[in-house]
N, C-alpha and C positions, 0 to 999 in steps of 0.2 A: 230749266232744264238743267244749264250749265252747272249752277250748283249743285243737284243733284247728282250729276258726273262727276262734280268735284268733290265731294263727299265722300260719293262709291272709292275713289282713285286714293283717296286717304286713307280708307278704311282698310284696302288692300293692301297698301304700301304699310301700313299700321302692322298688317297681319304679319306684312312679308318678314318686315323688321323683327315682330316676336319670334316667330319662327326661325329664322338664321341669322339674328344677332351675334350670339354667344357665338357661333362657328366662324363668321365673320370675324370676330376680333380675336379668337382661338387661331387661325390662320394668319392672321396679322402680328400677331405674338410670336407665333413661330417666325415668321418674315423678317422681323426690326430686332427682336429678343430683347425687346424694350417694352413694356406694358401699355406706359402714359404714350409712347409715339403709335405705339398699334390704335390706341383709343381715338389719337390723334387722327388717324389714316382713316379707320372705319367712320369716324364721325364726317371726314369731309367726302368718302366715297358715296356715303348715306344721302348729303346735301346731292350731290351729284347725280345721283338716281334718282332721288324724290324729284328733281328738276324734269327729267325725262321718263318719267314714271306709263305715262300715257305711251310713249312709245316701245317699253323696255317690257312690259306687260304681252306683247303680242309676242316675244321670243322666249327664251329662257332666264328666267329673274335673277334666277342665283349664278347660272354659270357671267350673267353681266356683268351683275355687280360684283364678284370675285373677281372678273377681270379688273374691274376699276380700283378693288383691293390691291391689287397686282403691281397696276400702271401707279399708282400713288405711293407704292411702297419705291419703284422703279425710280418715279419724279423727286422724291424727297433723297433718295441716294447721291442723281443726280449735283442737286441743287447743292443739297449743305455738306455731302463729303464730311461729318462729321464723327468722330472715334470717337465719343465720351462714352465711358462706363456706366451704367448704374449703383448707385451704391444700398446696400442693404440695409433695412432697417431692420431694427429688432421689433419683433413685436409686445406691446405693453404687459400681453399674458401668456402663460404658455399654449401652445397648442397642441393640439387633439395629434395623436402617435400617426395615425391613418392620413390626417389632414399634411403632419410635417414629412410624412414617407411619399405625399403624393407632389408637396410643393420640391422634398428634393429632386424626386425625378422628371418633373419639371422643367428644376435646374439644371442636371447635369444635363438634359436634352438642349436646352438653350447654350449650354455652355459648348455642346458637339455640335451642334449648327453652328455654331460660333467661328466654327474652324474652319470652313468652308468658304469659297467665293461669295459673291451673289449669289451669279446663276447657279453654281451647283445647289446652294440655301432654297432658292428656290422653286428648281427642280423636284428636291426632295421631297421639300411640303406639299405641291403641286399633286404630287406625285402617291406618297404615302398620307398625308393628312387631308388633302382633296380629292384623295381616292380618285385621281383623272387617270385616265389610257396617255402614252408615249404619244400619241397624235394630236390629244387634246391639249396636252402638253404646249406642243411645238405650233398649235394653230395659236393658243392661247399667249405664247409669248414671242412668234413671230419668227422661231427657230425652224430647221430643216429636223425633220422625226430622228435622224440618225445622231446630231447634236445632242437630242435628247438623252437617246441612248447612251451615248459615250460621258457627257456630264453626269449622268447616274452612275454610270458605272465606278466614274472615278471619285464621285462623292463619296459612295457605300464603299469604297477600297479604302479611304480615309481615314473614315468613321471607324470600321474595324478594326483601323490600326493604331486609333485611341485608347492610350492605356488605363483609361478610366473608364472606358466599355468593354477592357477586354475578361473581368469577372461575372460580368451580367450577360450571362449564358444564352435566355429566353429574348433579350434584347436586340442584337445585332450577330450574334454569333452562327453563322451557319445561314443567315437567312437572307436572300435577297428582293424577296416582295413582300416584307412587312417589316415596319418600325410600330411598336406600340406608344400608341401614345394618349395618355391620361386628362381627358378635360377636365 
């Protein structure tokens, strides 16, 4: 019986990773600004989730694992305080225009998010990429809802003031409730 139960848990976990893995990775990339570090954070978060999967499935597994990703990022930030900047590598073959444009947009987004404090970045990513309400963000980060609102307001003001975003009319100008993130 235990073997069948364990197999069922493994199947459920595999289905969860297949359905949510890319979104968790993108969340971590937006939080860290570094794809390699994001992969490490998601891998570590999934390891922790797997060990407790029998308890997680009774709640909302995506919220639980997303919280682990945010906490892993926070732990990494506290532990390392590393300010290295990743270097860009020239691709061996030319990129198609659509991919190149999407990569440029993603780089611009990461650069813009990099101007924010750690808390501002986390709040913006959870609000607009994670599509969480302010109350949910407050609960997830353990801060007051008013702190989420003021942090979000401050972060959006900083983003709107960036010169590299000034000419991107649909991206930030005049929008307080939507940041377009392409995956």
